One Martini backbone bead per residue (centre of mass of N, CA, C, O) as a GRO file, in nm:
protein
  101
    1MET     BB    1  -2.189  -7.619 -15.862
    2SER     BB    2  -2.346  -7.525 -15.607
    3ASP     BB    3  -2.248  -7.748 -15.418
    4SER     BB    4  -1.944  -7.671 -15.417
    5VAL     BB    5  -1.989  -7.391 -15.289
    6PHE     BB    6  -2.165  -7.468 -15.031
    7ILE     BB    7  -1.932  -7.676 -14.931
    8GLY     BB    8  -1.633  -7.588 -14.999
    9ALA     BB    9  -1.604  -7.305 -14.875
   10PRO     BB   10  -1.667  -7.370 -14.575
   11LEU     BB   11  -1.455  -7.594 -14.546
   12GLY     BB   12  -1.211  -7.410 -14.599
   13ALA     BB   13  -1.273  -7.233 -14.342
   14ILE     BB   14  -1.285  -7.461 -14.122
   15ILE     BB   15  -1.040  -7.624 -14.245
   16ARG     BB   16  -0.717  -7.539 -14.131
   17LYS     BB   17  -0.620  -7.794 -14.038
   18GLY     BB   18  -0.413  -8.077 -14.156
   19GLY     BB   19  -0.356  -7.978 -14.422
   20LEU     BB   20  -0.438  -8.196 -14.689
   21GLY     BB   21  -0.586  -8.445 -14.573
   22MET     BB   22  -0.865  -8.362 -14.452
   23PRO     BB   23  -0.984  -8.204 -14.697
   24MET     BB   24  -0.961  -8.445 -14.891
   25VAL     BB   25  -1.147  -8.644 -14.747
   26VAL     BB   26  -1.400  -8.464 -14.741
   27SER     BB   27  -1.422  -8.414 -15.048
   28ILE     BB   28  -1.446  -8.711 -15.132
   29PHE     BB   29  -1.696  -8.774 -14.970
   30PHE     BB   30  -1.884  -8.564 -15.112
   31PHE     BB   31  -1.844  -8.671 -15.397
   32VAL     BB   32  -1.956  -8.955 -15.354
   33ILE     BB   33  -2.234  -8.871 -15.256
   34TYR     BB   34  -2.312  -8.706 -15.504
   35HIS     BB   35  -2.279  -8.933 -15.712
   36ILE     BB   36  -2.481  -9.134 -15.596
   37ILE     BB   37  -2.728  -8.945 -15.606
   38SER     BB   38  -2.714  -8.880 -15.907
   39ILE     BB   39  -2.740  -9.171 -16.017
   40THR     BB   40  -3.005  -9.232 -15.875
   41GLY     BB   41  -3.171  -9.004 -16.007
   42GLU     BB   42  -3.125  -9.103 -16.297
   43LYS     BB   43  -3.254  -9.382 -16.260
   44PHE     BB   44  -3.533  -9.279 -16.167
   45ALA     BB   45  -3.590  -9.126 -16.433
   46ARG     BB   46  -3.574  -9.369 -16.627
   47GLU     BB   47  -3.796  -9.540 -16.444
   48GLU     BB   48  -4.022  -9.328 -16.352
   49VAL     BB   49  -4.017  -9.245 -16.042
   50LEU     BB   50  -3.917  -8.977 -16.146
   51LYS     BB   51  -3.882  -8.690 -16.258
   52PRO     BB   52  -3.636  -8.554 -16.437
   53PHE     BB   53  -3.604  -8.301 -16.265
   54GLU     BB   54  -3.581  -8.448 -15.990
   55GLY     BB   55  -3.345  -8.641 -16.056
   56MET     BB   56  -3.129  -8.414 -16.128
   57TRP     BB   57  -3.187  -8.249 -15.836
   58LEU     BB   58  -3.145  -8.441 -15.592
   59SER     BB   59  -2.858  -8.372 -15.489
   60THR     BB   60  -2.914  -8.073 -15.433
   61ILE     BB   61  -3.151  -8.108 -15.236
   62ILE     BB   62  -2.991  -8.278 -15.025
   63LEU     BB   63  -2.723  -8.082 -14.997
   64LEU     BB   64  -2.831  -7.801 -14.913
   65PRO     BB   65  -2.854  -7.823 -14.599
   66ILE     BB   66  -2.552  -7.875 -14.560
   67GLY     BB   67  -2.455  -7.608 -14.684
   68VAL     BB   68  -2.604  -7.420 -14.489
   69PHE     BB   69  -2.471  -7.530 -14.233
   70LEU     BB   70  -2.176  -7.463 -14.319
   71ILE     BB   71  -2.217  -7.162 -14.351
   72PHE     BB   72  -2.300  -7.107 -14.063
   73LYS     BB   73  -2.040  -7.218 -13.931
   74ALA     BB   74  -1.841  -7.025 -14.081
   75THR     BB   75  -1.968  -6.743 -13.996
   76THR     BB   76  -1.954  -6.828 -13.667
   77ASP     BB   77  -1.703  -6.998 -13.588
   78SER     BB   78  -1.770  -7.286 -13.553
   79ALA     BB   79  -1.754  -7.604 -13.436
   80LEU     BB   80  -1.740  -7.900 -13.630
   81PHE     BB   81  -1.501  -8.118 -13.508
   82GLU     BB   82  -1.613  -8.091 -13.210
   83ARG     BB   83  -1.738  -8.299 -12.977
   84ASP     BB   84  -1.820  -8.110 -12.736
   85ALA     BB   85  -2.034  -7.941 -12.885
   86TYR     BB   86  -2.236  -8.180 -12.933
   87VAL     BB   87  -2.270  -8.276 -12.645
   88LYS     BB   88  -2.383  -8.009 -12.538
   89PHE     BB   89  -2.628  -7.995 -12.725
   90PHE     BB   90  -2.762  -8.275 -12.646
   91LYS     BB   91  -2.789  -8.214 -12.346
   92LYS     BB   92  -2.978  -7.972 -12.380
   93PHE     BB   93  -3.199  -8.127 -12.533
   94THR     BB   94  -3.254  -8.352 -12.316
   95ARG     BB   95  -3.321  -8.161 -12.084
   96LYS     BB   96  -3.576  -8.040 -12.213
   97LYS     BB   97  -3.727  -8.309 -12.247
   98ASN     BB   98  -3.731  -8.388 -11.939
   99GLN     BB   99  -3.897  -8.134 -11.841
  100HIS     BB  100  -4.169  -8.204 -12.013
  101THR     BB  101  -4.230  -8.501 -11.863
   0.00000   0.00000   0.00000
Protein backbone atom coordinates (compact mmCIF):
# COMPACT_ATOMS: atom_id res chain seq x y z
CA MET A 1 0.00 0.00 0.00
CA SER A 2 2.69 2.50 0.94
CA ASP A 3 4.56 1.89 -2.31
CA SER A 4 1.51 2.77 -4.36
CA VAL A 5 1.04 6.04 -2.47
CA PHE A 6 4.71 7.05 -2.62
CA ILE A 7 4.98 6.29 -6.33
CA GLY A 8 1.46 6.70 -7.71
CA ALA A 9 0.57 10.07 -6.22
CA PRO A 10 3.69 11.89 -7.42
CA LEU A 11 3.45 10.28 -10.85
CA GLY A 12 -0.12 11.48 -11.12
CA ALA A 13 1.04 15.00 -10.36
CA ILE A 14 4.07 14.82 -12.66
CA ILE A 15 2.53 13.14 -15.71
CA ARG A 16 -0.12 15.62 -16.73
CA LYS A 17 0.12 15.28 -20.48
CA GLY A 18 -0.29 12.25 -22.66
CA GLY A 19 -3.86 11.31 -21.85
CA LEU A 20 -4.25 7.83 -20.44
CA GLY A 21 -1.42 6.15 -22.36
CA MET A 22 1.74 7.39 -20.64
CA PRO A 23 0.44 7.13 -17.05
CA MET A 24 -0.83 3.62 -17.80
CA VAL A 25 2.52 2.48 -19.20
CA VAL A 26 4.42 3.92 -16.23
CA SER A 27 2.03 2.39 -13.69
CA ILE A 28 2.22 -1.04 -15.34
CA PHE A 29 6.02 -0.77 -15.38
CA PHE A 30 6.14 -0.04 -11.64
CA PHE A 31 3.61 -2.79 -10.91
CA VAL A 32 5.71 -5.36 -12.78
CA ILE A 33 8.89 -4.22 -11.00
CA TYR A 34 7.12 -4.35 -7.62
CA HIS A 35 5.71 -7.80 -8.35
CA ILE A 36 9.08 -9.21 -9.47
CA ILE A 37 10.85 -7.87 -6.38
CA SER A 38 8.06 -9.10 -4.12
CA ILE A 39 8.12 -12.63 -5.56
CA THR A 40 11.92 -12.68 -5.35
CA GLY A 41 11.80 -11.58 -1.70
CA GLU A 42 9.24 -14.28 -0.94
CA LYS A 43 11.41 -16.90 -2.64
CA PHE A 44 14.48 -15.75 -0.69
CA ALA A 45 12.49 -15.97 2.55
CA ARG A 46 11.34 -19.52 1.76
CA GLU A 47 14.88 -20.61 0.90
CA GLU A 48 16.14 -18.89 4.06
CA VAL A 49 18.47 -16.59 2.13
CA LEU A 50 16.76 -13.67 3.87
CA LYS A 51 14.79 -13.53 7.08
CA PRO A 52 11.02 -13.62 6.43
CA PHE A 53 10.67 -10.01 7.58
CA GLU A 54 13.36 -8.86 5.15
CA GLY A 55 11.98 -10.92 2.28
CA MET A 56 8.47 -9.56 2.62
CA TRP A 57 9.62 -5.94 2.93
CA LEU A 58 12.25 -6.19 0.17
CA SER A 59 10.11 -4.54 -2.50
CA THR A 60 9.18 -1.68 -0.19
CA ILE A 61 12.79 -1.13 0.85
CA ILE A 62 13.96 -1.05 -2.76
CA LEU A 63 11.17 1.16 -4.08
CA LEU A 64 11.18 3.63 -1.17
CA PRO A 65 14.08 5.74 -2.55
CA ILE A 66 12.30 5.93 -5.91
CA GLY A 67 9.14 7.09 -4.15
CA VAL A 68 11.01 9.74 -2.18
CA PHE A 69 12.67 10.94 -5.40
CA LEU A 70 9.30 11.16 -7.16
CA ILE A 71 7.76 13.05 -4.24
CA PHE A 72 10.66 15.50 -4.34
CA LYS A 73 10.22 15.98 -8.09
CA ALA A 74 6.46 16.47 -7.74
CA THR A 75 6.68 19.00 -4.91
CA THR A 76 9.33 21.09 -6.68
CA ASP A 77 7.56 20.87 -10.06
CA SER A 78 10.77 19.54 -11.55
CA ALA A 79 10.90 18.01 -14.99
CA LEU A 80 10.95 14.24 -14.68
CA PHE A 81 10.76 13.13 -18.28
CA GLU A 82 12.69 15.98 -19.91
CA ARG A 83 15.99 14.75 -21.29
CA ASP A 84 17.59 18.22 -21.22
CA ALA A 85 17.27 18.48 -17.44
CA TYR A 86 19.25 15.26 -16.94
CA VAL A 87 21.87 16.19 -19.54
CA LYS A 88 22.38 19.51 -17.75
CA PHE A 89 22.68 17.75 -14.38
CA PHE A 90 25.24 15.21 -15.59
CA LYS A 91 27.27 17.89 -17.38
CA LYS A 92 27.45 19.84 -14.12
CA PHE A 93 28.46 16.68 -12.27
CA THR A 94 31.20 15.74 -14.75
CA ARG A 95 32.46 19.34 -14.84
CA LYS A 96 32.97 19.24 -11.06
CA LYS A 97 34.70 15.89 -11.33
CA ASN A 98 37.10 17.18 -14.00
CA GLN A 99 37.97 20.24 -11.91
CA HIS A 100 39.07 18.08 -8.96
CA THR A 101 41.48 15.94 -11.00
